[in-house]
N, C-alpha and C positions, 0 to 999 in steps of 0.2 A: 589879434596875435594867434599864432598857431605853431605847433611843434614841427620841427624838421623830421622827415622820414628817417627811420632807423631800422636796423635788421631785427630788433627785439631784444628782450632780456637774454644775456648770455647764460648758458647752462653747461654743467659738467656731465650731464647724463647723456653722453654720446655713445655711439656704437663702439668706438675705440676703448673708452673707459669701461664699458660693460664687458668687453672681451678681456681687458686687462684684469678686472676684478675676478672674472671667472677663472682665468689662468692662475691667479694667486691663490684662490680658494682650493683649486684642484691640487696645487702643489703642497699646501699646508692648510688643513681644515680647522686648525686651532687658532688661526689668525684672528685678531680682534679688529673690529671696524675702525678703531683709532689708528692702528698700524697700517691698515690698507689705505686709509685717507691720507696719512702722512707720507706714505711711499709714493702714491700717485699724485699727490698735491691737489686733492679735491676735498670738498667738505664732507664731514662724517654723515650728515643727513642724506646726502646724495648717495654715499656708499650704502647706507641702510636701505634706501629705496631700490637701488640696483639689486642688492641681495634678495630682498623680499619680493619685489614686484617683477623685476626682469628675469632674475635667475631662479625665483621660486624657492629660495633657501630659508631654512629656519635653524636656529642654534639649539642643540640639546646637550645637556650634561651627560657625561659618560656614566654608565651603570657600573658600579663597583662590584666585583666578584672576588671570592676568597683568593683565588690564584688562577693563572692560566695553565692549561694542561699542556704537557709536552706531547710529542708525537707518540712516544712509547706509552704514556698514560692513556691517550685516546685509543690506541690499538688494544690495550688491555681491557678497556671498558667495552669496546666492540666485541672482543672475544668472549667476555663474561656474559654479555647480553645474548650472543649467539648460543652459548652453552645453556643459558636459561630457557631460551626458545626450544632448543632440542629436548630439554627435560620436559617441558610442558607438552610438546608434541608426542613424546613417548609415554607420558603418564597423565591422563585426564584429571587426576586428583592431586597433581603436583602442587598447585597453588594452595590447596587446603592444608598442606604440610609445612608451609612457610610461616615462621614466627618472626615478626619484625620488631626491632627494638631501637629506641632512640631516647635522647635526653632533650628536655626543653624547659625553659624558664616559665614558671607560673606566677602570676601576680594575684595578690589578695585584692578583694574588692568589697564594697558595701552593697549588699543585695537590696537594701531599702530604696524605694523610689523617691525621687526628689520633688514630686508633685503632690499637692494636698488640695482637698476641697475646702474652700474658705468662703467667707461672706462677700457680699457685693462690694463693700468698701474696706475690706480687710487688706492690710499691707502684704506685699509679696513675702513668703517665708524665706528664711535664710538657711543655708546649709554650706558647710565647709567643703571646698573642692578636694576630692581625694587624690593624692599623688600615688599612683600605682607603683612607681619605681621605688618607693620606700619599703615596700613589703613584697618580697619575691623569694621563691624557693625553687630548686631544681627538681623536676619530676623525671624519673626513669620509668619508661613504660614499654611493655611488650604486648603485642596483639597478633591475632591471626584472623582467618576468615570468619571465625565464630564470635570474635569479640576480644576483649581484654583478657590476657592470660595472667599477667603479673604487673604490678605497679608499686613503686615506693618512692618516697621523698628523700632526698639527700639531706642528712642531718646538718645543721648549721655548723660551720667550721670545717667540714669534711671536703676533701677534694676527690673527684672521680679519677683516680689513677688506676693502674693495672691491678694493684692489690684490692682496691675497693670494688672494681668492676668484677673481679673474680668472685668476690662474695655475692655480688648481685646475680651473676650467672648461676652460682650454686643454689641460691634461693629460687631462681627461675626454674631450674630443673626439678627441684622439689615441688614447685607449684604445678609444673607440667605433669608430674607423677600423679597429682591429686585430681586435676581438672581435665587433663587430656590423657587419661590412662591408656587408651588404645594406642596412641602414638608413642607413648613412653615404652610400652611393652615391646613394640617392634623397633624402637629407636629410628623410625623412618620419618624424621622431620628435619627441617633446615632452619638455621638461624641467619637472619639477614640484618646486618648492622653496618654502619659506615666505617671508614678506615681512620677513625680518631686514634691518637696514640695509645689511649687506654684499651682500645678494642683490638688493635693489631700488634700488640706487644708479644714477645716470645712467651712470656708467662701465660698469657691468655691462650695462645696457640697450643701450648702444652696441656693446659687445663681442658680445652675442648677436645683434644686428641684422646685424652684419658677417659673423658665422659662419653 
């Protein structure tokens, strides 16, 4: 006995299906393989092979950002950068006059090592895994080209609002008077911080204008 001649096993991985998958992906890059397979009436494994092998595609998750910038915000940043470049080109010591400030969370940790010297047949030592998220505090830090100018930890239960940040800046200026006396005498230094609500409030603007 012998088999009759046939054209072979049918396949859905045809040029037409490849073109159809390519068109669907170009129109909507968030499509799932299940939806493509259901729309074209072909198996999902075939869709995946077309995407990966024929179209050389791979699926990546979106990177989350705080917010998207408007055209006005982008133009403002470009203008600010151009102003900074002009200042740098006009004063070779400009960057030495910049004091940068920011807040960041700091986690407590156990500095002891988890490894020990033990005997040949001694059991493995045990140690509790430290959960760094349980102990954390916010650090406000200011630094310039010479190093740290001022730093302080936010007390537990306090919120960094405009009133609190005003006190921080007042202590920063007192610190600059002590450790950067030359800059303080000339008042020829710049404060660089982000546009957090506490930093860009009217109260902080008035305080900086007075100081």
